[in-house]
N, C-alpha and C positions, 0 to 999 in steps of 0.2 A: 242954215247951209243951203247953198244953191242946189236946186233940184238936179241939174246935170252933174254937179260934183258928187252928190249922193249916189247917183246911179253909176258913175265912174268908180267910186270907192267900192260899191257893192260888186260890180263886175270884176274889179281887181282882186277882191277877196275871193270871189268864186274861182278866178283863174289860179290864184295861189293854192287854193284848196285842191283843185283837180290835179295840178302838178305834184302836190304833196302826196296825194293818194296814189298817183302813178309811181312815184318814187318808192312809197311803202310797199306796193304790190310787187315790185321787182324782186323783193326778198321772200315772197310767199313760196311755199312748196310747189314744185313743178306739177304735182298731181292736181293742184287747184287752178291750173291755167284756164280750164274751161268751166270752172265752178266759181269760187269766191273771187278769184282775181278778175275774171271777166265781168262778173256781175257788179263788183264794187267799182271797177273802172267805168263801166257803162252808166251806172247810177250817178257817179260824181261828174262825169262829162255831161250828162243830161241836165244837171243843175244849171250850168252856164249856157248850154246850147238852147234850152227852152227859154231862159231869161232873155237872151239876146234875140231870139226869134220873136218873142212877145214884144220886146222893146221896139222892134221894127214894124210892128202892126199898128195900124191907125185906129181900128175899131176897139173901143174900150173892152167889150166882152171877149173879144178874141185875145187881146193882150192879157186880160185877167185869166183866161183859160191856160195860156202858156205859163204864166207866172205861178199859177196853182200847181201845174204839172212840175215846174221847177222845184217848188216847195216839197211836193210829194217825193221827188227823186232825192232831194236832200235828206228827207226822213228815212228813205230806203237806204241811202249810203250810211247814215248814222247807225242804223241797226246792223248793217253789215260790218261796220267798224267794231261794234261791240261783239258781234259774233266771232270775228277774226281775232279779237283780243282774248276771248274765252278759249278759242282753239290754239292760242299761243303763236299765232302767225305774226303778231305785232308785239313790240316792246311796249311796256306800260306808258313810258313817256311819249312815245309816238301816238299811241291811242288817245291819250289825254289831249295832246296838241291838236289832233285831227278833230276830236269831238268839240273842243273849244272853238276851233275855226268854224265848224258846222253850226254851232250855237250862235255865233256872231252873225253868220250869213243868214241863218233862219230868222233872227230877230229883225234884221234889216229888210229881208225879203217880205216878211209878214207885214211890216209897217208899210211897205210899198203897196202890197196887196190891199190892205185896209184903206189906204189913201185913194186907191183907184176905185174901190167899191163905193166910196162916199162922194 
């Protein structure tokens, strides 16, 4: 696969993920607006924002730092999805779909990070 196609595919998956998370959090209880809703949205948005900012950087170590931050935000959002599932803010099918999306993104992002390190 062409490198640019790989990054386009990854960015598209991240975009789909953050929009899905935003749609899910619209159904959260109003008392969670400044709690789980805000935190999950910020973590999910941070995944793509850090990836895009890192992609725009020329220096390898700077790019790596942004991509690792993106990966960390992805893991944060995954935990929050599990937390919100336990709290019954999410339907099981939505939780499973979001976790599957995050897993796919994580695998692709980790591969990009490893390739950059080598």
